[in-house]
mmCIF file as gemmi writes it, N, C-alpha and C atoms, coordinates in Angstrom:
data_model
loop_
_atom_site.group_PDB
_atom_site.id
_atom_site.type_symbol
_atom_site.label_atom_id
_atom_site.label_alt_id
_atom_site.label_comp_id
_atom_site.label_asym_id
_atom_site.label_entity_id
_atom_site.label_seq_id
_atom_site.pdbx_PDB_ins_code
_atom_site.Cartn_x
_atom_site.Cartn_y
_atom_site.Cartn_z
_atom_site.occupancy
_atom_site.B_iso_or_equiv
_atom_site.pdbx_formal_charge
_atom_site.auth_seq_id
_atom_site.auth_asym_id
_atom_site.pdbx_PDB_model_num
ATOM 1 N N . MET Axp A 1 ? 95.472 110.282 106.053 1 0 ? 1 A 1
ATOM 2 C CA . MET Axp A 1 ? 94.867 109.033 106.472 1 0 ? 1 A 1
ATOM 3 C C . MET Axp A 1 ? 95.478 108.665 107.82 1 0 ? 1 A 1
ATOM 4 N N . ASP Axp A 2 ? 94.612 108.428 108.794 1 0 ? 2 A 1
ATOM 5 C CA . ASP Axp A 2 ? 95.116 108.101 110.122 1 0 ? 2 A 1
ATOM 6 C C . ASP Axp A 2 ? 94.883 106.63 110.467 1 0 ? 2 A 1
ATOM 7 N N . GLU Axp A 3 ? 95.274 106.267 111.661 1 0 ? 3 A 1
ATOM 8 C CA . GLU Axp A 3 ? 95.191 104.871 112.094 1 0 ? 3 A 1
ATOM 9 C C . GLU Axp A 3 ? 93.762 104.384 112.308 1 0 ? 3 A 1
ATOM 10 N N . SER Axp A 4 ? 92.786 105.294 112.332 1 0 ? 4 A 1
ATOM 11 C CA . SER Axp A 4 ? 91.398 104.863 112.504 1 0 ? 4 A 1
ATOM 12 C C . SER Axp A 4 ? 90.824 104.267 111.219 1 0 ? 4 A 1
ATOM 13 N N . PHE Axp A 5 ? 91.574 104.366 110.117 1 0 ? 5 A 1
ATOM 14 C CA . PHE Axp A 5 ? 91.146 103.779 108.847 1 0 ? 5 A 1
ATOM 15 C C . PHE Axp A 5 ? 92.036 102.58 108.566 1 0 ? 5 A 1
ATOM 16 N N . GLN Axp A 6 ? 91.448 101.392 108.596 1 0 ? 6 A 1
ATOM 17 C CA . GLN Axp A 6 ? 92.201 100.151 108.398 1 0 ? 6 A 1
ATOM 18 C C . GLN Axp A 6 ? 91.455 99.227 107.445 1 0 ? 6 A 1
ATOM 19 N N . ILE Axp A 7 ? 92.195 98.282 106.855 1 0 ? 7 A 1
ATOM 20 C CA . ILE Axp A 7 ? 91.567 97.218 106.074 1 0 ? 7 A 1
ATOM 21 C C . ILE Axp A 7 ? 91.978 95.889 106.689 1 0 ? 7 A 1
ATOM 22 N N . SER Axp A 8 ? 91.07 94.922 106.592 1 0 ? 8 A 1
ATOM 23 C CA . SER Axp A 8 ? 91.355 93.593 107.132 1 0 ? 8 A 1
ATOM 24 C C . SER Axp A 8 ? 92.073 92.754 106.09 1 0 ? 8 A 1
ATOM 25 N N . ALA Axp A 9 ? 92.575 91.622 106.527 1 0 ? 9 A 1
ATOM 26 C CA . ALA Axp A 9 ? 93.123 90.646 105.591 1 0 ? 9 A 1
ATOM 27 C C . ALA Axp A 9 ? 91.981 90.17 104.695 1 0 ? 9 A 1
ATOM 28 N N . PRO Axp A 10 ? 92.279 89.824 103.447 1 0 ? 10 A 1
ATOM 29 C CA . PRO Axp A 10 ? 91.213 89.421 102.526 1 0 ? 10 A 1
ATOM 30 C C . PRO Axp A 10 ? 90.686 88.022 102.823 1 0 ? 10 A 1
ATOM 31 N N . LYS Axp A 11 ? 89.475 87.799 102.344 1 0 ? 11 A 1
ATOM 32 C CA . LYS Axp A 11 ? 88.865 86.479 102.382 1 0 ? 11 A 1
ATOM 33 C C . LYS Axp A 11 ? 88.658 86.074 100.929 1 0 ? 11 A 1
ATOM 34 N N . ALA Axp A 12 ? 89.274 84.99 100.501 1 0 ? 12 A 1
ATOM 35 C CA . ALA Axp A 12 ? 89.119 84.541 99.12 1 0 ? 12 A 1
ATOM 36 C C . ALA Axp A 12 ? 87.677 84.087 98.901 1 0 ? 12 A 1
ATOM 37 N N . VAL Axp A 13 ? 87.071 84.593 97.851 1 0 ? 13 A 1
ATOM 38 C CA . VAL Axp A 13 ? 85.715 84.204 97.49 1 0 ? 13 A 1
ATOM 39 C C . VAL Axp A 13 ? 85.806 83.39 96.211 1 0 ? 13 A 1
ATOM 40 N N . ILE Axp A 14 ? 85.385 82.162 96.272 1 0 ? 14 A 1
ATOM 41 C CA . ILE Axp A 14 ? 85.541 81.258 95.14 1 0 ? 14 A 1
ATOM 42 C C . ILE Axp A 14 ? 84.525 81.556 94.04 1 0 ? 14 A 1
ATOM 43 N N . THR Axp A 15 ? 83.37 82.092 94.385 1 0 ? 15 A 1
ATOM 44 C CA . THR Axp A 15 ? 82.298 82.27 93.411 1 0 ? 15 A 1
ATOM 45 C C . THR Axp A 15 ? 82.373 83.57 92.619 1 0 ? 15 A 1
ATOM 46 N N . GLY Axp A 16 ? 83.381 84.371 92.822 1 0 ? 16 A 1
ATOM 47 C CA . GLY Axp A 16 ? 83.444 85.642 92.108 1 0 ? 16 A 1
ATOM 48 C C . GLY Axp A 16 ? 84.842 85.992 91.673 1 0 ? 16 A 1
ATOM 49 N N . ASP Axp A 17 ? 84.936 87.081 90.954 1 0 ? 17 A 1
ATOM 50 C CA . ASP Axp A 17 ? 86.218 87.548 90.439 1 0 ? 17 A 1
ATOM 51 C C . ASP Axp A 17 ? 86.78 88.63 91.352 1 0 ? 17 A 1
ATOM 52 N N . TYR Axp A 18 ? 86.809 88.358 92.649 1 0 ? 18 A 1
ATOM 53 C CA . TYR Axp A 18 ? 87.272 89.361 93.596 1 0 ? 18 A 1
ATOM 54 C C . TYR Axp A 18 ? 87.716 88.719 94.907 1 0 ? 18 A 1
ATOM 55 N N . LEU Axp A 19 ? 88.418 89.505 95.707 1 0 ? 19 A 1
ATOM 56 C CA . LEU Axp A 19 ? 88.713 89.152 97.097 1 0 ? 19 A 1
ATOM 57 C C . LEU Axp A 19 ? 87.92 90.11 97.965 1 0 ? 19 A 1
ATOM 58 N N . ALA Axp A 20 ? 87.313 89.585 99.005 1 0 ? 20 A 1
ATOM 59 C CA . ALA Axp A 20 ? 86.539 90.415 99.93 1 0 ? 20 A 1
ATOM 60 C C . ALA Axp A 20 ? 87.406 90.779 101.127 1 0 ? 20 A 1
ATOM 61 N N . PHE Axp A 21 ? 87.191 91.973 101.658 1 0 ? 21 A 1
ATOM 62 C CA . PHE Axp A 21 ? 87.85 92.406 102.885 1 0 ? 21 A 1
ATOM 63 C C . PHE Axp A 21 ? 86.937 93.402 103.58 1 0 ? 21 A 1
ATOM 64 N N . THR Axp A 22 ? 87.301 93.814 104.76 1 0 ? 22 A 1
ATOM 65 C CA . THR Axp A 22 ? 86.484 94.749 105.529 1 0 ? 22 A 1
ATOM 66 C C . THR Axp A 22 ? 87.281 96.007 105.815 1 0 ? 22 A 1
ATOM 67 N N . ILE Axp A 23 ? 86.622 97.141 105.668 1 0 ? 23 A 1
ATOM 68 C CA . ILE Axp A 23 ? 87.209 98.432 106.012 1 0 ? 23 A 1
ATOM 69 C C . ILE Axp A 23 ? 86.708 98.814 107.398 1 0 ? 23 A 1
ATOM 70 N N . THR Axp A 24 ? 87.612 99.26 108.237 1 0 ? 24 A 1
ATOM 71 C CA . THR Axp A 24 ? 87.231 99.866 109.506 1 0 ? 24 A 1
ATOM 72 C C . THR Axp A 24 ? 87.543 101.349 109.385 1 0 ? 24 A 1
ATOM 73 N N . ASP Axp A 25 ? 86.492 102.154 109.422 1 0 ? 25 A 1
ATOM 74 C CA . ASP Axp A 25 ? 86.63 103.605 109.295 1 0 ? 25 A 1
ATOM 75 C C . ASP Axp A 25 ? 86.067 104.217 110.569 1 0 ? 25 A 1
ATOM 76 N N . GLY Axp A 26 ? 86.949 104.409 111.541 1 0 ? 26 A 1
ATOM 77 C CA . GLY Axp A 26 ? 86.497 104.867 112.853 1 0 ? 26 A 1
ATOM 78 C C . GLY Axp A 26 ? 85.658 103.784 113.497 1 0 ? 26 A 1
ATOM 79 N N . GLU Axp A 27 ? 84.39 104.083 113.753 1 0 ? 27 A 1
ATOM 80 C CA . GLU Axp A 27 ? 83.466 103.13 114.373 1 0 ? 27 A 1
ATOM 81 C C . GLU Axp A 27 ? 82.758 102.251 113.348 1 0 ? 27 A 1
ATOM 82 N N . LYS Axp A 28 ? 82.852 102.596 112.063 1 0 ? 28 A 1
ATOM 83 C CA . LYS Axp A 28 ? 82.093 101.89 111.029 1 0 ? 28 A 1
ATOM 84 C C . LYS Axp A 28 ? 82.883 100.73 110.443 1 0 ? 28 A 1
ATOM 85 N N . GLN Axp A 29 ? 82.16 99.644 110.151 1 0 ? 29 A 1
ATOM 86 C CA . GLN Axp A 29 ? 82.693 98.491 109.429 1 0 ? 29 A 1
ATOM 87 C C . GLN Axp A 29 ? 81.997 98.47 108.07 1 0 ? 29 A 1
ATOM 88 N N . ILE Axp A 30 ? 82.77 98.507 106.992 1 0 ? 30 A 1
ATOM 89 C CA . ILE Axp A 30 ? 82.209 98.561 105.652 1 0 ? 30 A 1
ATOM 90 C C . ILE Axp A 30 ? 82.744 97.384 104.85 1 0 ? 30 A 1
ATOM 91 N N . PRO Axp A 31 ? 81.855 96.567 104.252 1 0 ? 31 A 1
ATOM 92 C CA . PRO Axp A 31 ? 82.331 95.491 103.396 1 0 ? 31 A 1
ATOM 93 C C . PRO Axp A 31 ? 82.989 96.075 102.145 1 0 ? 31 A 1
ATOM 94 N N . ALA Axp A 32 ? 84.024 95.401 101.672 1 0 ? 32 A 1
ATOM 95 C CA . ALA Axp A 32 ? 84.747 95.886 100.499 1 0 ? 32 A 1
ATOM 96 C C . ALA Axp A 32 ? 85.25 94.704 99.686 1 0 ? 32 A 1
ATOM 97 N N . SER Axp A 33 ? 85.621 94.998 98.44 1 0 ? 33 A 1
ATOM 98 C CA . SER Axp A 33 ? 86.214 93.967 97.597 1 0 ? 33 A 1
ATOM 99 C C . SER Axp A 33 ? 87.186 94.619 96.625 1 0 ? 33 A 1
ATOM 100 N N . ILE Axp A 34 ? 88.092 93.794 96.131 1 0 ? 34 A 1
ATOM 101 C CA . ILE Axp A 34 ? 89.027 94.216 95.092 1 0 ? 34 A 1
ATOM 102 C C . ILE Axp A 34 ? 88.98 93.159 94 1 0 ? 34 A 1
ATOM 103 N N . SER Axp A 35 ? 88.872 93.599 92.766 1 0 ? 35 A 1
ATOM 104 C CA . SER Axp A 35 ? 88.758 92.657 91.655 1 0 ? 35 A 1
ATOM 105 C C . SER Axp A 35 ? 90.091 91.948 91.41 1 0 ? 35 A 1
ATOM 106 N N . ARG Axp A 36 ? 89.982 90.76 90.857 1 0 ? 36 A 1
ATOM 107 C CA . ARG Axp A 36 ? 91.204 90.022 90.502 1 0 ? 36 A 1
ATOM 108 C C . ARG Axp A 36 ? 91.947 90.741 89.372 1 0 ? 36 A 1
ATOM 109 N N . THR Axp A 37 ? 91.23 91.485 88.544 1 0 ? 37 A 1
ATOM 110 C CA . THR Axp A 37 ? 91.876 92.296 87.511 1 0 ? 37 A 1
ATOM 111 C C . THR Axp A 37 ? 92.732 93.381 88.151 1 0 ? 37 A 1
ATOM 112 N N . ALA Axp A 38 ? 92.228 94 89.214 1 0 ? 38 A 1
ATOM 113 C CA . ALA Axp A 38 ? 93.018 95.007 89.934 1 0 ? 38 A 1
ATOM 114 C C . ALA Axp A 38 ? 94.257 94.368 90.55 1 0 ? 38 A 1
ATOM 115 N N . LEU Axp A 39 ? 94.104 93.159 91.086 1 0 ? 39 A 1
ATOM 116 C CA . LEU Axp A 39 ? 95.265 92.462 91.659 1 0 ? 39 A 1
ATOM 117 C C . LEU Axp A 39 ? 96.289 92.143 90.576 1 0 ? 39 A 1
ATOM 118 N N . ALA Axp A 40 ? 95.822 91.759 89.384 1 0 ? 40 A 1
ATOM 119 C CA . ALA Axp A 40 ? 96.738 91.504 88.266 1 0 ? 40 A 1
ATOM 120 C C . ALA Axp A 40 ? 97.453 92.789 87.862 1 0 ? 40 A 1
ATOM 121 N N . THR Axp A 41 ? 96.756 93.919 87.902 1 0 ? 41 A 1
ATOM 122 C CA . THR Axp A 41 ? 97.374 95.215 87.617 1 0 ? 41 A 1
ATOM 123 C C . THR Axp A 41 ? 98.476 95.505 88.629 1 0 ? 41 A 1
ATOM 124 N N . LEU Axp A 42 ? 98.186 95.266 89.904 1 0 ? 42 A 1
ATOM 125 C CA . LEU Axp A 42 ? 99.199 95.492 90.944 1 0 ? 42 A 1
ATOM 126 C C . LEU Axp A 42 ? 100.391 94.551 90.782 1 0 ? 42 A 1
ATOM 127 N N . ALA Axp A 43 ? 100.135 93.339 90.272 1 0 ? 43 A 1
ATOM 128 C CA . ALA Axp A 43 ? 101.213 92.366 90.046 1 0 ? 43 A 1
ATOM 129 C C . ALA Axp A 43 ? 101.942 92.637 88.736 1 0 ? 43 A 1
ATOM 130 N N . GLN Axp A 44 ? 101.533 93.677 88.027 1 0 ? 44 A 1
ATOM 131 C CA . GLN Axp A 44 ? 102.129 94.097 86.756 1 0 ? 44 A 1
ATOM 132 C C . GLN Axp A 44 ? 102.081 92.99 85.713 1 0 ? 44 A 1
ATOM 133 N N . GLY Axp A 45 ? 100.974 92.222 85.72 1 0 ? 45 A 1
ATOM 134 C CA . GLY Axp A 45 ? 100.763 91.195 84.712 1 0 ? 45 A 1
ATOM 135 C C . GLY Axp A 45 ? 101.583 89.936 84.881 1 0 ? 45 A 1
ATOM 136 N N . LYS Axp A 46 ? 102.388 89.865 85.912 1 0 ? 46 A 1
ATOM 137 C CA . LYS Axp A 46 ? 103.217 88.677 86.151 1 0 ? 46 A 1
ATOM 138 C C . LYS Axp A 46 ? 102.379 87.595 86.826 1 0 ? 46 A 1
ATOM 139 N N . PRO Axp A 47 ? 102.779 86.324 86.68 1 0 ? 47 A 1
ATOM 140 C CA . PRO Axp A 47 ? 102.073 85.262 87.413 1 0 ? 47 A 1
ATOM 141 C C . PRO Axp A 47 ? 102.09 85.592 88.907 1 0 ? 47 A 1
ATOM 142 N N . HIS Axp A 48 ? 100.959 85.367 89.569 1 0 ? 48 A 1
ATOM 143 C CA . HIS Axp A 48 ? 100.871 85.801 90.963 1 0 ? 48 A 1
ATOM 144 C C . HIS Axp A 48 ? 99.855 84.983 91.747 1 0 ? 48 A 1
ATOM 145 N N . ASN Axp A 49 ? 99.935 85.121 93.042 1 0 ? 49 A 1
ATOM 146 C CA . ASN Axp A 49 ? 98.962 84.586 93.987 1 0 ? 49 A 1
ATOM 147 C C . ASN Axp A 49 ? 98.184 85.792 94.504 1 0 ? 49 A 1
ATOM 148 N N . ASP Axp A 50 ? 96.865 85.76 94.342 1 0 ? 50 A 1
ATOM 149 C CA . ASP Axp A 50 ? 96.049 86.925 94.707 1 0 ? 50 A 1
ATOM 150 C C . ASP Axp A 50 ? 96.255 87.37 96.149 1 0 ? 50 A 1
ATOM 151 N N . LEU Axp A 51 ? 96.289 86.422 97.072 1 0 ? 51 A 1
ATOM 152 C CA . LEU Axp A 51 ? 96.453 86.78 98.484 1 0 ? 51 A 1
ATOM 153 C C . LEU Axp A 51 ? 97.817 87.415 98.741 1 0 ? 51 A 1
ATOM 154 N N . ALA Axp A 52 ? 98.854 86.9 98.075 1 0 ? 52 A 1
ATOM 155 C CA . ALA Axp A 52 ? 100.2 87.46 98.239 1 0 ? 52 A 1
ATOM 156 C C . ALA Axp A 52 ? 100.275 88.877 97.664 1 0 ? 52 A 1
ATOM 157 N N . VAL Axp A 53 ? 99.609 89.108 96.536 1 0 ? 53 A 1
ATOM 158 C CA . VAL Axp A 53 ? 99.593 90.451 95.941 1 0 ? 53 A 1
ATOM 159 C C . VAL Axp A 53 ? 98.862 91.415 96.867 1 0 ? 53 A 1
ATOM 160 N N . PHE Axp A 54 ? 97.733 90.979 97.44 1 0 ? 54 A 1
ATOM 161 C CA . PHE Axp A 54 ? 96.997 91.832 98.376 1 0 ? 54 A 1
ATOM 162 C C . PHE Axp A 54 ? 97.899 92.219 99.537 1 0 ? 54 A 1
ATOM 163 N N . GLU Axp A 55 ? 98.592 91.247 100.086 1 0 ? 55 A 1
ATOM 164 C CA . GLU Axp A 55 ? 99.473 91.528 101.228 1 0 ? 55 A 1
ATOM 165 C C . GLU Axp A 55 ? 100.609 92.472 100.839 1 0 ? 55 A 1
ATOM 166 N N . ALA Axp A 56 ? 101.226 92.223 99.682 1 0 ? 56 A 1
ATOM 167 C CA . ALA Axp A 56 ? 102.359 93.045 99.245 1 0 ? 56 A 1
ATOM 168 C C . ALA Axp A 56 ? 101.943 94.488 98.948 1 0 ? 56 A 1
ATOM 169 N N . HIS Axp A 57 ? 100.705 94.68 98.525 1 0 ? 57 A 1
ATOM 170 C CA . HIS Axp A 57 ? 100.233 96.015 98.138 1 0 ? 57 A 1
ATOM 171 C C . HIS Axp A 57 ? 99.137 96.526 99.071 1 0 ? 57 A 1
ATOM 172 N N . SER Axp A 58 ? 99.103 96.019 100.277 1 0 ? 58 A 1
ATOM 173 C CA . SER Axp A 58 ? 98.012 96.378 101.196 1 0 ? 58 A 1
ATOM 174 C C . SER Axp A 58 ? 97.951 97.881 101.475 1 0 ? 58 A 1
ATOM 175 N N . GLU Axp A 59 ? 99.079 98.547 101.494 1 0 ? 59 A 1
ATOM 176 C CA . GLU Axp A 59 ? 99.048 99.991 101.761 1 0 ? 59 A 1
ATOM 177 C C . GLU Axp A 59 ? 98.447 100.757 100.582 1 0 ? 59 A 1
ATOM 178 N N . ARG Axp A 60 ? 98.748 100.336 99.353 1 0 ? 60 A 1
ATOM 179 C CA . ARG Axp A 60 ? 98.129 100.977 98.173 1 0 ? 60 A 1
ATOM 180 C C . ARG Axp A 60 ? 96.629 100.707 98.144 1 0 ? 60 A 1
ATOM 181 N N . ILE Axp A 61 ? 96.246 99.485 98.502 1 0 ? 61 A 1
ATOM 182 C CA . ILE Axp A 61 ? 94.828 99.119 98.542 1 0 ? 61 A 1
ATOM 183 C C . ILE Axp A 61 ? 94.129 99.933 99.625 1 0 ? 61 A 1
ATOM 184 N N . ARG Axp A 62 ? 94.751 100.042 100.773 1 0 ? 62 A 1
ATOM 185 C CA . ARG Axp A 62 ? 94.195 100.85 101.872 1 0 ? 62 A 1
ATOM 186 C C . ARG Axp A 62 ? 94.008 102.301 101.427 1 0 ? 62 A 1
ATOM 187 N N . ARG Axp A 63 ? 95.004 102.86 100.752 1 0 ? 63 A 1
ATOM 188 C CA . ARG Axp A 63 ? 94.932 104.246 100.286 1 0 ? 63 A 1
ATOM 189 C C . ARG Axp A 63 ? 93.793 104.424 99.267 1 0 ? 63 A 1
ATOM 190 N N . ALA Axp A 64 ? 93.661 103.471 98.333 1 0 ? 64 A 1
ATOM 191 C CA . ALA Axp A 64 ? 92.582 103.552 97.338 1 0 ? 64 A 1
ATOM 192 C C . ALA Axp A 64 ? 91.214 103.452 98.007 1 0 ? 64 A 1
ATOM 193 N N . ALA Axp A 65 ? 91.09 102.572 98.992 1 0 ? 65 A 1
ATOM 194 C CA . ALA Axp A 65 ? 89.827 102.437 99.731 1 0 ? 65 A 1
ATOM 195 C C . ALA Axp A 65 ? 89.528 103.718 100.506 1 0 ? 65 A 1
ATOM 196 N N . PHE Axp A 66 ? 90.546 104.295 101.111 1 0 ? 66 A 1
ATOM 197 C CA . PHE Axp A 66 ? 90.393 105.55 101.861 1 0 ? 66 A 1
ATOM 198 C C . PHE Axp A 66 ? 89.892 106.663 100.94 1 0 ? 66 A 1
ATOM 199 N N . GLU Axp A 67 ? 90.52 106.798 99.777 1 0 ? 67 A 1
ATOM 200 C CA . GLU Axp A 67 ? 90.121 107.845 98.835 1 0 ? 67 A 1
ATOM 201 C C . GLU Axp A 67 ? 88.68 107.651 98.384 1 0 ? 67 A 1
ATOM 202 N N . MET Axp A 68 ? 88.289 106.402 98.114 1 0 ? 68 A 1
ATOM 203 C CA . MET Axp A 68 ? 86.92 106.144 97.692 1 0 ? 68 A 1
ATOM 204 C C . MET Axp A 68 ? 85.93 106.472 98.808 1 0 ? 68 A 1
ATOM 205 N N . ARG Axp A 69 ? 86.261 106.128 100.041 1 0 ? 69 A 1
ATOM 206 C CA . ARG Axp A 69 ? 85.375 106.446 101.177 1 0 ? 69 A 1
ATOM 207 C C . ARG Axp A 69 ? 85.242 107.949 101.369 1 0 ? 69 A 1
ATOM 208 N N . ARG Axp A 70 ? 86.297 108.695 101.168 1 0 ? 70 A 1
ATOM 209 C CA . ARG Axp A 70 ? 86.231 110.138 101.366 1 0 ? 70 A 1
ATOM 210 C C . ARG Axp A 70 ? 85.432 110.821 100.257 1 0 ? 70 A 1
ATOM 211 N N . VAL Axp A 71 ? 85.503 110.304 99.059 1 0 ? 71 A 1
ATOM 212 C CA . VAL Axp A 71 ? 84.748 110.868 97.942 1 0 ? 71 A 1
ATOM 213 C C . VAL Axp A 71 ? 83.283 110.429 98.004 1 0 ? 71 A 1
ATOM 214 N N . ASN Axp A 72 ? 83.041 109.181 98.439 1 0 ? 72 A 1
ATOM 215 C CA . ASN Axp A 72 ? 81.697 108.597 98.466 1 0 ? 72 A 1
ATOM 216 C C . ASN Axp A 72 ? 81.392 108.072 99.863 1 0 ? 72 A 1
ATOM 217 N N . SER Axp A 73 ? 81.293 108.934 100.829 1 0 ? 73 A 1
ATOM 218 C CA . SER Axp A 73 ? 81.179 108.505 102.229 1 0 ? 73 A 1
ATOM 219 C C . SER Axp A 73 ? 79.873 107.796 102.561 1 0 ? 73 A 1
ATOM 220 N N . THR Axp A 74 ? 78.884 107.853 101.686 1 0 ? 74 A 1
ATOM 221 C CA . THR Axp A 74 ? 77.614 107.186 101.968 1 0 ? 74 A 1
ATOM 222 C C . THR Axp A 74 ? 77.532 105.779 101.384 1 0 ? 74 A 1
ATOM 223 N N . LEU Axp A 75 ? 78.579 105.322 100.708 1 0 ? 75 A 1
ATOM 224 C CA . LEU Axp A 75 ? 78.55 103.98 100.122 1 0 ? 75 A 1
ATOM 225 C C . LEU Axp A 75 ? 78.421 102.918 101.205 1 0 ? 75 A 1
ATOM 226 N N . ASP Axp A 76 ? 77.572 101.914 100.934 1 0 ? 76 A 1
ATOM 227 C CA . ASP Axp A 76 ? 77.425 100.781 101.85 1 0 ? 76 A 1
ATOM 228 C C . ASP Axp A 76 ? 78.482 99.717 101.592 1 0 ? 76 A 1
ATOM 229 N N . VAL Axp A 77 ? 79.057 99.727 100.384 1 0 ? 77 A 1
ATOM 230 C CA . VAL Axp A 77 ? 80.072 98.759 99.97 1 0 ? 77 A 1
ATOM 231 C C . VAL Axp A 77 ? 81.112 99.514 99.153 1 0 ? 77 A 1
ATOM 232 N N . VAL Axp A 78 ? 82.38 99.166 99.319 1 0 ? 78 A 1
ATOM 233 C CA . VAL Axp A 78 ? 83.458 99.746 98.511 1 0 ? 78 A 1
ATOM 234 C C . VAL Axp A 78 ? 83.99 98.654 97.599 1 0 ? 78 A 1
ATOM 235 N N . LYS Axp A 79 ? 83.986 98.93 96.293 1 0 ? 79 A 1
ATOM 236 C CA . LYS Axp A 79 ? 84.49 97.966 95.313 1 0 ? 79 A 1
ATOM 237 C C . LYS Axp A 79 ? 85.633 98.617 94.546 1 0 ? 79 A 1
ATOM 238 N N . LEU Axp A 80 ? 86.813 98.033 94.67 1 0 ? 80 A 1
ATOM 239 C CA . LEU Axp A 80 ? 87.987 98.552 93.974 1 0 ? 80 A 1
ATOM 240 C C . LEU Axp A 80 ? 88.223 97.743 92.703 1 0 ? 80 A 1
ATOM 241 N N . GLY Axp A 81 ? 88.554 98.442 91.635 1 0 ? 81 A 1
ATOM 242 C CA . GLY Axp A 81 ? 88.864 97.8 90.365 1 0 ? 81 A 1
ATOM 243 C C . GLY Axp A 81 ? 90.207 98.271 89.844 1 0 ? 81 A 1
ATOM 244 N N . SER Axp A 82 ? 90.566 97.807 88.662 1 0 ? 82 A 1
ATOM 245 C CA . SER Axp A 82 ? 91.871 98.159 88.099 1 0 ? 82 A 1
ATOM 246 C C . SER Axp A 82 ? 92.014 99.666 87.898 1 0 ? 82 A 1
ATOM 247 N N . HIS Axp A 83 ? 90.907 100.378 87.655 1 0 ? 83 A 1
ATOM 248 C CA . HIS Axp A 83 ? 90.964 101.836 87.461 1 0 ? 83 A 1
ATOM 249 C C . HIS Axp A 83 ? 91.398 102.576 88.732 1 0 ? 83 A 1
ATOM 250 N N . ASN Axp A 84 ? 91.354 101.908 89.885 1 0 ? 84 A 1
ATOM 251 C CA . ASN Axp A 84 ? 91.797 102.536 91.136 1 0 ? 84 A 1
ATOM 252 C C . ASN Axp A 84 ? 93.313 102.487 91.307 1 0 ? 84 A 1
ATOM 253 N N . PHE Axp A 85 ? 93.999 101.789 90.385 1 0 ? 85 A 1
ATOM 254 C CA . PHE Axp A 85 ? 95.446 101.651 90.498 1 0 ? 85 A 1
ATOM 255 C C . PHE Axp A 85 ? 96.098 102.028 89.195 1 0 ? 85 A 1
């Protein structure tokens, strides 16, 4: 994974069970999300703040997004769940 693959800071979405973020893969911008269940998995079930967990585990999230993009390069949206961690 090189520097041309990045993820943005998340945007909290109040109407859903996820945080939205954007993937930059070279020249492409791809909308993405991570479920709050996945964030709870990363927090190991401890009380947490979703945004703080995203920041603390941003490299793992980036790696999971990268792997999903490489396996499914035609996806218009990347959605990460607890099974990705």
